N, C-alpha and C positions, 0 to 999 in steps of 0.2 A: 284469823289476823284479828288480833284485838282492836277494839276500838274507846277510845279512851275519852275522857273524862271531859268537860268543857277544863279552860284554862281559867274563864274568869276573867273576862274583858270590860271592869265595871268602869272605867274610861269610855269605850268606846260608846259603852250603852248608854253611860250616862246622859248624851251629848254633849259639844262645846258651844261657850255659848257667841255669839258675835259681834264685834264690836266695829262698827263702818269709820272712816276717815272721809269726809266732805269739805271743801271748802273749792276756795276762789283756782286758775291753776296756776302757779309758781310759787305758791308759799310755801312748798318744801311737804306736801304731802307725801310724795313716794319715797322719796330723804328719810322722812319718821318713821316709813311703815318700812325701808332695810333696815333700819337703826334697831325696830322694834324685836325684828324678826330674828336679827340675828346674822343677817347677810345680802349680797346683792342681787334681788330678787326682781323689783322693778325696775322701772328704767326714767333714770332721772337725766334729766339737761335742761335749759336752761328757757328753751323754747315751753313760747305757754302750749297745754293740749298735747304734749308728748303722751299721754297715759292714754293709748287706745284700746287695751287691750287690759282690761283690768284684772287686780292680778288679788288671787287672796293666799293665806299660810299660815300654817297653827304656831301662834307664840304661846310663852307660859311667862309669870312674872311671879317668884317666891311661890311657885306650885297652883299656881291659877293659871288652866289651859284657857284660851280661848281664840277662836277663831278671827284672821284681822283682814276683811277689805279692803281697799286700796281701789277708790271710785276715778272717775278722772275728774277736771276741774270743770263747775260751773261757769261757762263766758258770759260774759256781757256784750253780747252780737247785739249790732242796729238792728238787722231786719226782719229778729225775731225777737214777741213781745217779752221783756225782760222775767215780770211773773210769771208770766204759765215758762219759760223753759226755768226758772229756778225752782217753780215748785217741781215737775217733775224730777228733776235730776237730784234733788233732794230728799223728795215722799220717799224715791225709786232704793233711796239706800236705807231710810230710817224705815220703811216698812220687812225689812228683811233685817235687821238691827237689833240687840237687846241694848246698845251704847251703840252714842252717835260721835267721836272725837272730830269735833270741829276747830280744824285748822287755819288759823289767821296771819297776817304778816305781822311781826311785831315792826320792823323799821319804816313800811309801810300807815302805821297808825289802822285806823275803822276802816273799810273800804263800804260805798253804799251796797255791793253786792253783800257785805258781810249780813247789815243792816237785815236785806232783806230772808237770807239764809235764818238768823238768829228769829226773826218772826215766822218762819213755818215752826222752827225745832218747837222754839214757846210752847207752840199749839200742841206737840207732839207729845205720847205720851212714853215718849221712851229720854232714859237717863243722856243730858249731854256734858260733856266733858271738855270747855274749850281752852286752846294748847293757841299758846302765842311764839311763834315761830321764827329765827332769823336773831334772837335777843346772844348774843356774844360774852358778853361781860353783866350776868345775870346779881352780881353782889350789888354795881352798881345802877343797875337797870329800872327805870321809870316806863320805860315804851309800854307797858302789858296791863297798867291802869287803865289805860286809856279806854280797854275793850267791856270794861265794868258797863259801857254803855250800853252796852247789846243785849244785856240785863238775862245773862243764861247762864250769870254765877261766878263763880273765881276764875280768874283767867291764871291756865300754867305758863310762867313763859323759860320756853327751851332753846336747847341750838338742837337742833337737829344732826346739822353736820357733824360738829362735837361730840353729842351727847350731853352734854350737862344742861340736868333738869329732868331728863327723861326718866328719872326713877322718883323723882316725884309725882313725875306724868301717869308712869306704870303706875304709882301706889295710887293712885287717883281713880285709874279706869278698873281695878281691881275692885276698890269697894260700890263701884258702880253697880258691877256684875249683880246677873239675879242671881241668889242664891242656890247653890244646886241640889237637883231634885232624891229626897228621900229614897234608898233603893229599893226595887219593887219588892213584894212579898211573893205576887202572886209568880207560881212556877210555870217559865215562857220555853217552848220546844223550840222555835227558831223565830226568829227577825227576819223580818222581807221587807229592802227597801226597795219602792217603785220608783226607778231615776229614768231618767232621757230627756233627751229636746221637747220645747214646748211644741201642743197640735201634735202630736205621734200616737197620740190616743190613749196617753197613762190612763186619764181618767175614763175611761171608754172601758179601758182594761178591768179597774180595779173594780167596778160597779160590777163586770159581767164575773171577776171571781168572785165577791161579795154573793150575787144573787147564783152560782153555783154552787157555791158550797153552804148554802140554806138559813148555815145557823152564825144568825151576828152577835158575839159577845155583847159588847158595850162600843161604846167610845169614851175616851178620857185625854186631857189634853196628857199632852207629850213635855219633854224636858226642857226644849226650847221653845221663845215665842211663837204662838198663832198654829203650831203641831199639832195636828191631832192623830195621834196612838188609832188603829181601829182591830180588831181581835177577834177575830174567827176563828175553830172549830174544825179540822181538815185529816178524817179519817183518825180523830182518839186521840188528836195530837194541836198544843194550843200556839197557835199562829201570832205574831202581832207586826202589823202591814206596820212598817214607821217612817212616819212623817208623814203621812201622804197626802194630807190638807194643802201642807204648806208647796210640796214640788207640782200639784195639781194647779199651782195658784201660779196664772201668767204676770207678768212683768209689765207695769204702766208705760212704761218704756220701751221702744220697738228698737234703737241701739244699746239696750242693758240686757236686751233677754237672756245674749246666749253666755254676759259673764253670772247673770243670776242665778240662771239655772243652775249654772256649776257650784254655783255658791249652796244652793239652797241641797243641792245632789251630793257634795261635800258635809252638808253638816247631817245627811240624812244615811251615808258612808260611812261615819263614827259611829252608827249607834246600831246598825244591821250588820247580820253574819252572814248572808246571802244578798246580793244586788243583783233584781229583776233589770235588765237595760233592756227600755222597752226603742225602737227601730220603726221609722213608717216602709212600706215594701214599695213602695209606689216613686221614692224618694230616693229608695236606696243609703246606706250610714251615708254619716260627711263625715268630717275631721273630727265635727262637734263631737256628732255620736261617738268617736274611737278615743275620743280625753275624757270623757266623761267615765267610757269602759276603764280607760287604763287609770284614772283616779280612785274607783272602788279596787280593782286588781292591785296597784302598789300599796294600797290600806293594808290589802290579806282581807276581800270578803270573799264569799267565793263570787258566783258571776253566770249567769245563764243570761244566752241573748236571746232576747222575743220578738220577732220578726211582727207585726203585726200590718191589718188592713191585706192579710194574703189573700182572702176574698175576691180583692179588686185588681191580682195580676190574670192577666185572661191567658197565657199558657203558665201552669203550674204545676208538673208535673215532675214526677222524682227526677228525671235530667235535671230537669229547672233548678229545684230544689239542689242537687249535688252540685250543680255548678258556679249555683250563689254561693252556699256557704267554702268549696274550694277560692273562688272571688276572695272573701271575707278574710279568710282564713291568713291569705298570701300577702292582705293591706297588713293586717294586725299582727303579729308573730303571737299572741298573749289570745290569741283567739283559735288557734290550734289545741288547746285542752279546753277550750269554751262550750256546753253544749249551748245549740244556736235548734230554737223550735219557730215557727211559720205557727201563726195560730188569724184567728180573727174574733176580735174581741166583741165586734157588733152582733156577729151572728153567735158566741159561745163558741166556734172550733177552736179543739184544740186547750182552752184557759185551764180546765183541769188536770192536763199534762203535766202547764206549767207549773206547780204547784208541786206535784211530783215529781220534777225533775228538781227545785228548789230544794227538798227535804231527802235528795239523794246528793247531792251535793254539800248538803250540811253533814251528811253521815261524812261522805269525801274528806272534811277540814277534821274531823273531830277524829280520824284511824291515826292510832296507835302502832307501830307497829315495833316487836322487838328486839330485841342488837343484837343477840343472836341471826335473826334470820336481815335485819339493814346489812350486817357483814358478810353474809351472805355473797346479796345481790353484788357487792360491793367488791369483794376479793373478786365476781365472776369477772366484775367488768374493769375490773384493774388487770386481771392475766388476757384481758384482748382488748386494754389498750393504756399503757402508763402515762403518769404525767410529763407531760412534754420538760424536757431539761431545764434549768431556770438559772441565771447570770451568777449561780454562786456554785451552780453543780446540782449534782441528782434533786428529785421534786420527790420524795415519798411518802405516802398517806399509809397511817399505819392504825386504825379503824374506825369506825363512824358510831352515831350514837342518834336516835330522835328525841329530841331533846323538850318539843312541843306540841300544844296541835291550833286549830284556830290560827292559823292555816299551819301546817306540819312543818316544820325546823328541823334543820340534820344539820350535827357537827359535824366535819374531818380534821379529826387529829392528824398532823403533819411534821414532818420536818423544816419543811420550811413554807407555813402557809402564806404566805406574802407573794411568790412566786405559780400559784396556782393560776392557772394563766384563766380568763372568763369563757376560753372556749371551751374548756378541759371542762369547769364545771356544771355547763351548758352539758356537756355529753354523758355522767352524770346525772344530770337532773334530769336528761330527756331515759335513762337506763332505768335510776327509782320507777319513774312513766310508768315506764313498758311494765318494772314490777307488781306496781301497789294500785297503778290508773291518779286517783287523786282528783278527778274530773269534777271541773267547774273550781279548782280552786287552784288558787299560787300554794310556790313548791320552794322553800329558800333553804340554800343552803351557803353555810358559814363555817371559815376556817382559821379551825387554831393551831397552836405551836403547842407539841405533843406534852403533857404535866413532865416536869424531873424524874418523879414519881415512878411513872410509865415504862422509864426508860433500862 
């Protein structure tokens, strides 16, 4: 079975700049977020403070992709010092952004909280775009001029609800985005991202990894703000640890930790081939761990689950490990195909094995199966179980072919591709995995109409 060449994921490796939306509650941040990303992702309500679980999504404007983060509203709460609260909320967002989108309410005019936020943003080194929302009649509106008093640049009037003015706002955002980094000249065999919640031992793991590998090539700035890519050599292979510095840094605000740990993980995932999801053996895997891992899986990255601090578990025999892995795979279906390894970053036990697993997963992602072999396995699966009949009659699959790698992707040509049930596609996917494994790698099946010339 042949191994395919890299299929060129320049967008992922380049990384996406991050735009963070900040502002008071009820100024339309979530509505603007939904408008920009093109869907109702964030929860929108007239009630203040509704955005509890912070949202982020990829957006694109005229060929300029970026990651958009919707943050919670900055509250003016009497029992907490205003200056401290504003600083914590704003600087948490600013620290993780390349551009800050500051949203204010054009109907109510400048608010004292707006002035506090503006003071902080003026002192930061981040570009700021000021959006004056809730102005429906842009042609005759003058309210946005009041916000020149904030002293952070020309305000952009818009209505996030109707979309008026959003194009001009996006033009301003794109102008403020950092220049894309030049393509790297150095050959890289594997781009590896260390992801996971805070305090699970990511920093200890990286330090142990570098100590085990002995050869540290160099550190250099990554393509996203404050990211440091670490290069090392392992068994003659050149490995880039993607954005490990950003992943190690803890958020300043406790209630922002989950959101920003996922945001940093998402930025790292975009640039990685394989992700190492670090989890804490003492606490077990939480919903946040599963979400971070699923983000990497859905993005097409290879994945290795690394359970750290295993040395602190009293009973850690083979039966315990087997039961532990079984429970994890039952809780998260995608983990059925992911290698799981227990380690101790503190003692260095099995740390080297993690790199070996990551390299194997990358090889699995790069597999290219000859078309004849694909159709031999497909024929055996069809003989075992035909597709269920669709609402318009029999569903037939004629042939299949692998169309890409990293991750492996196969196209099934059928007479009625829309009638192929999800359960049957899973049956085929499991059959392909039994034949070719693809351990640690997502596997994608697409159904298409058979071309007329093939009939």
